[in-house]
C-alpha positions in Angstrom: 29.1 -174.0 29.0 27.6 -177.0 30.9 27.0 -176.8 34.6 29.7 -178.6 36.6 28.7 -181.6 38.6 29.9 -181.9 42.2 30.8 -185.5 43.1 32.2 -184.8 46.6 29.1 -186.4 48.3 28.7 -189.2 45.8 26.4 -189.0 42.7 22.7 -188.8 42.9 20.0 -189.5 40.3 19.9 -186.0 39.1 23.6 -185.7 38.7 23.8 -189.0 36.9 21.0 -187.9 34.5 23.0 -184.7 33.8 26.2 -186.6 33.1 24.4 -189.1 30.9 22.6 -186.3 29.0 25.9 -184.4 28.4 27.7 -187.6 27.3 24.9 -188.5 24.8 24.9 -185.0 23.5 28.7 -185.1 22.9 28.4 -188.5 21.2 25.6 -187.3 18.9 27.7 -184.3 17.9 30.8 -186.5 17.2 28.7 -188.9 15.1 27.2 -186.0 13.2 30.7 -184.7 12.4 32.0 -188.1 11.3 29.0 -188.7 9.1 29.4 -185.3 7.4 32.9 -186.3 6.3 31.9 -189.7 4.9 30.7 -190.7 1.5 27.2 -192.2 1.1 28.4 -195.8 1.0 30.5 -195.2 4.1 27.5 -193.6 5.8 25.4 -196.7 4.9 28.1 -199.0 6.4 28.3 -196.9 9.6 24.5 -197.1 10.0 24.5 -200.9 9.5 27.5 -201.5 11.8 25.4 -202.1 15.0 23.4 -204.8 13.1 26.6 -206.5 12.1 27.8 -206.6 15.7 24.4 -207.9 16.9 24.3 -211.0 14.7 24.3 -214.2 16.8 25.9 -217.0 14.7 27.6 -220.2 15.9 30.8 -219.4 13.9 31.2 -216.0 15.5 32.9 -215.5 18.8 30.6 -214.6 21.8 27.7 -216.8 20.7 24.9 -216.8 23.2 22.4 -219.7 23.3 19.6 -217.4 24.4 18.5 -214.7 21.9 19.0 -211.3 23.4 17.5 -208.1 22.2 20.1 -205.4 22.3 19.5 -201.7 21.8 22.8 -200.3 20.4 21.4 -197.1 19.1 19.2 -194.6 21.0 17.6 -193.5 17.7 15.8 -195.6 15.1 17.8 -196.6 12.0 17.5 -194.2 9.1 14.7 -194.8 6.5 17.3 -195.5 3.8 18.3 -198.8 5.5 
């Protein structure tokens, strides 16, 4: 089991890193479980979803005049894409 974090005196850099590491680990496991239950086309769509949200087009809501580089995934896209 993961070590409990004590927030009574605020949160320090080490505690924040611990919480972040635990959160990312849980999210990776959730994504792995989801992908295991999907078909190949569904997995491909899931892998391309961040790219679809990142497109900056005038007809889409949230257009930004300045091009922003966004990192939605902490891992590189699969080689299949």
